[in-house]
C-alpha positions in Angstrom: -33.9 101.5 -5.8 -31.0 99.0 -6.1 -32.2 98.0 -9.6 -32.3 101.7 -10.6 -28.8 102.3 -9.3 -27.5 99.2 -11.1 -29.1 100.4 -14.4 -27.5 103.8 -13.9 -24.1 102.3 -13.3 -24.4 100.2 -16.4 -25.3 103.2 -18.5 -22.3 105.1 -17.1 -20.0 102.1 -18.0 -21.4 102.0 -21.5 -21.1 105.7 -22.0 -17.5 105.9 -20.9 -15.9 102.7 -22.2 -12.5 104.2 -22.8 -11.3 105.6 -19.5 -13.2 103.3 -17.2 -12.5 100.1 -19.0 -8.8 100.8 -19.7 -8.1 102.3 -16.3 -7.7 98.9 -14.8 -5.9 97.4 -17.8 -2.7 99.6 -17.7 0.4 97.9 -16.4 2.1 94.5 -17.0 0.4 92.0 -19.2 3.0 89.2 -19.0 5.8 87.7 -17.0 9.2 89.2 -16.7 12.0 87.6 -18.8 15.3 86.7 -17.1 17.3 89.1 -19.3 16.7 92.7 -18.2 13.4 91.8 -16.6 11.8 92.4 -20.0 8.1 92.6 -19.7 5.1 93.6 -21.9 3.0 96.4 -20.6 0.0 98.5 -21.6 0.2 102.2 -21.1 -2.2 105.1 -21.7 -2.4 106.8 -25.1 -3.9 110.1 -26.2 -7.0 108.0 -27.3 -8.8 107.0 -24.1 -10.2 103.9 -25.8 -6.8 102.5 -26.8 -4.0 101.2 -24.6 -0.6 101.5 -26.2 1.6 98.4 -26.3 5.0 98.8 -24.6 8.1 97.0 -23.5 9.6 97.6 -20.0 13.1 96.7 -18.8 14.4 97.3 -15.3 17.3 96.5 -13.0 17.2 94.1 -10.1 15.5 95.4 -7.0 12.6 97.6 -6.1 14.1 101.0 -6.9 13.2 103.8 -7.2 15.1 104.0 -10.5 15.5 106.8 -13.0 13.3 106.4 -16.0 14.3 106.4 -19.7 11.6 106.5 -22.4 12.7 105.4 -25.9 10.6 107.0 -28.7 10.7 104.9 -31.9 11.0 105.8 -35.5 8.0 106.2 -37.8 7.0 106.4 -41.5 4.4 108.3 -43.5 3.5 105.1 -45.3 0.4 103.7 -43.8 1.0 100.1 -44.9 4.5 100.1 -43.4 3.2 101.5 -40.2 0.5 98.9 -39.9 3.1 96.1 -40.5 5.7 97.4 -38.0 6.8 95.0 -35.3 6.7 96.0 -31.7 9.5 98.6 -31.3 12.4 97.3 -29.3 15.9 98.6 -28.8 17.5 95.7 -26.9 21.2 96.9 -27.0 20.2 100.4 -25.9 17.9 99.1 -23.2 20.6 96.8 -21.9 23.1 99.7 -21.6 20.5 101.8 -19.8 19.5 99.1 -17.4 23.2 98.5 -16.6 23.3 102.2 -15.6 20.4 101.8 -13.2 17.5 103.0 -15.5 14.0 101.5 -16.0 13.5 101.6 -19.7 10.1 102.0 -21.4 9.6 101.5 -25.1 6.0 102.5 -25.9 4.4 102.0 -29.3 2.6 105.1 -30.5 -0.9 105.3 -32.0 -1.2 104.4 -35.7 1.7 101.8 -35.5 1.7 98.0 -35.5 -0.2 96.2 -32.9 -1.3 99.3 -31.0 -3.3 100.6 -34.0 -5.6 103.6 -33.8 -5.5 106.9 -35.7 -2.1 108.1 -36.8 -1.9 111.7 -35.4 1.7 112.5 -36.4 1.1 113.0 -40.1 3.2 115.9 -41.4 0.6 116.6 -44.1 2.5 116.1 -47.4 6.0 117.1 -48.5 6.2 120.6 -49.9 4.1 122.1 -47.2 5.0 119.7 -44.4 3.8 120.7 -40.9 6.9 119.7 -38.9 5.8 121.6 -35.8 2.4 119.9 -35.7 3.9 116.5 -36.2 6.5 117.1 -33.5 3.8 118.2 -31.0 1.7 115.2 -31.8 4.6 112.8 -31.2 5.6 114.7 -28.0 2.1 114.3 -26.5 2.2 110.6 -26.9 5.7 110.3 -25.4 4.7 112.5 -22.5 1.5 110.6 -21.6 3.5 107.3 -21.4 6.2 109.0 -19.4 3.7 110.5 -16.9 2.1 107.2 -16.4 5.4 105.5 -15.5 6.4 108.3 -13.2 3.4 107.4 -11.1 4.8 103.9 -10.5 6.4 103.2 -7.1 9.6 101.9 -8.6 10.3 105.1 -10.6 12.2 108.1 -9.3 10.2 111.3 -9.5 13.1 113.2 -11.1 15.8 112.6 -13.5 13.9 111.1 -16.4 15.6 110.8 -19.8 13.8 110.8 -23.2 15.7 109.1 -26.1 14.2 109.5 -29.5 15.0 107.9 -32.9 14.3 109.6 -36.2 10.6 110.8 -36.0 10.6 109.8 -32.3 13.6 112.0 -31.9 11.9 114.9 -33.6 9.0 114.5 -31.2 11.4 114.3 -28.3 12.9 117.6 -29.3 9.5 119.2 -28.7 9.7 118.1 -25.1 12.8 120.3 -24.5 10.5 123.0 -23.1 9.4 120.8 -20.2 10.4 121.4 -16.6 14.0 120.0 -16.2 12.9 118.4 -12.9 10.6 116.2 -15.0 12.9 115.5 -17.9 16.6 115.9 -17.1 18.0 115.2 -20.5 16.9 114.5 -24.1 19.1 112.3 -26.4 18.4 112.2 -30.2 19.5 109.7 -32.7 19.1 110.9 -36.3 16.2 113.2 -35.4 14.0 114.6 -38.1 11.0 114.2 -40.3 10.6 114.0 -44.1 13.7 111.9 -44.8 14.0 109.8 -47.9 11.5 112.0 -49.8 10.0 109.9 -52.6 12.2 107.0 -51.2 15.3 108.8 -52.4 18.4 108.6 -50.2 19.6 112.0 -49.1 16.4 113.8 -50.1 14.4 115.5 -47.4 10.9 117.1 -47.8 11.1 120.9 -47.5 14.3 121.1 -45.4 13.9 124.8 -45.0 10.6 124.2 -43.1 12.4 121.6 -41.0 15.1 124.1 -40.1 12.4 126.8 -39.3 10.6 124.3 -37.0 13.9 123.5 -35.2 14.4 127.2 -34.5 10.9 127.5 -33.0 11.4 124.4 -30.8 14.6 126.0 -29.5 13.0 129.2 -28.4 11.5 127.9 -25.1 13.9 125.0 -24.6 14.9 124.3 -21.0 16.2 120.7 -21.2 19.7 120.0 -22.5 19.8 118.0 -25.7 22.4 115.6 -27.1 22.1 115.2 -30.9 23.7 112.2 -32.5 23.9 111.0 -36.1 25.9 108.4 -37.9 28.3 109.4 -40.6 26.4 107.3 -43.2 22.9 108.4 -42.3 21.1 109.0 -45.7 17.8 110.1 -44.1 19.2 113.1 -42.2 22.8 113.3 -43.3 25.4 114.8 -40.8 25.5 118.2 -42.6 21.7 118.7 -42.4 21.6 117.3 -38.8 24.2 119.8 -37.8 22.2 122.6 -39.4 19.2 121.5 -37.5 21.1 121.3 -34.2 22.6 124.8 -34.8 19.1 126.2 -35.6 17.8 124.8 -32.4 20.8 126.2 -30.5 20.8 129.7 -32.2 17.2 130.3 -30.9 18.1 129.4 -27.3 18.3 125.6 -27.0 21.2 123.9 -25.3 22.5 121.2 -27.5 25.6 119.1 -28.0 26.1 117.6 -31.4 28.3 114.6 -32.5 28.7 112.6 -35.7 29.2 108.9 -34.8 31.1 106.4 -37.0 29.4 104.8 -40.0 27.1 101.9 -39.0 26.2 99.0 -41.4 24.9 99.8 -44.8 22.6 102.6 -43.5 23.6 104.6 -40.5 20.0 105.7 -39.8 19.5 102.4 -37.9 22.6 102.7 -35.8 20.7 102.8 -32.5 19.1 99.5 -33.3 22.4 97.7 -33.6 24.8 96.4 -30.9 27.9 98.0 -32.5 26.0 101.2 -33.1 25.0 101.5 -29.5 28.6 100.7 -28.5 29.9 103.6 -30.7 27.5 105.9 -28.9 28.3 104.7 -25.4 30.6 107.6 -24.5 28.2 110.3 -25.7 25.3 108.5 -23.9 27.3 108.3 -20.6 27.8 112.1 -20.6 24.1 112.8 -21.4 22.9 110.3 -18.8 24.9 112.0 -16.0 22.6 115.1 -16.3 20.1 114.9 -13.5 22.2 112.6 -11.3 25.2 113.0 -8.9 27.1 110.4 -7.0 27.8 110.3 -3.3 31.2 109.5 -1.8 30.7 105.8 -2.2 30.0 106.2 -5.9 26.3 105.4 -5.7 23.9 107.3 -7.9 21.8 110.0 -6.2 19.3 112.4 -7.6 20.2 116.0 -8.0 17.5 118.8 -8.3 17.6 120.9 -11.4 17.2 124.6 -10.7 
């Protein structure tokens, strides 16, 4: 009987390698660094057989702390995606940790060391499926966020999602979530289809991008802060403002701001120390959503209603 039971167990393990094998692999996979307690983690992905690589930063102490998930940029070019380094936003992470947040930077499927099938493909230029790509990105952000919310050092409410470029476009699709789950969404140069044919200022089917922004605003419940650098040639300020207005006109709550020019290409502002510094005031306002302070100035959670 024991032999039969053992064989059955082995067959189950072989039949379900993804969820059972990876279930015990999620979590930290290396020591904490001294600066920001930076640590490599593995987190779930939408593919049960692949654990996504991630970086985690956190303040001193045991928490619970509010969570900030940073969604990285992407590209339609498969070779460039495969060669991408692990996404990291050290200046932004440092600012967030200083404000009492745990910061997770997960790498999505189809990128760099995580690998796997790229599910965010917009499907060409002229007929780009911007809603489908936004939803695919949002699902991957959401599964990583839900996993971290189950950790003992994470507060159950007040999470913030910060998205860059395609990661920002996916984050926008999370605006329909329960505000007690996600308190605020912050976008840096959000969009898809920028630099069409590698040409600065050219965007694939911008009218389809605007139409998708309107749809995403229809059921939005989470406030959005939309930021773009003055010299962003992927999603220039004029187009970014139109996207934010389209989202707002259909019901979304959004604040829009153009930040000073950053380096030779403002699209990468959020990856630079001076760029993050230029966004600090707007970030501070957005991060206050979902938190109040007591009489001694200590952060406390507030319940969204």
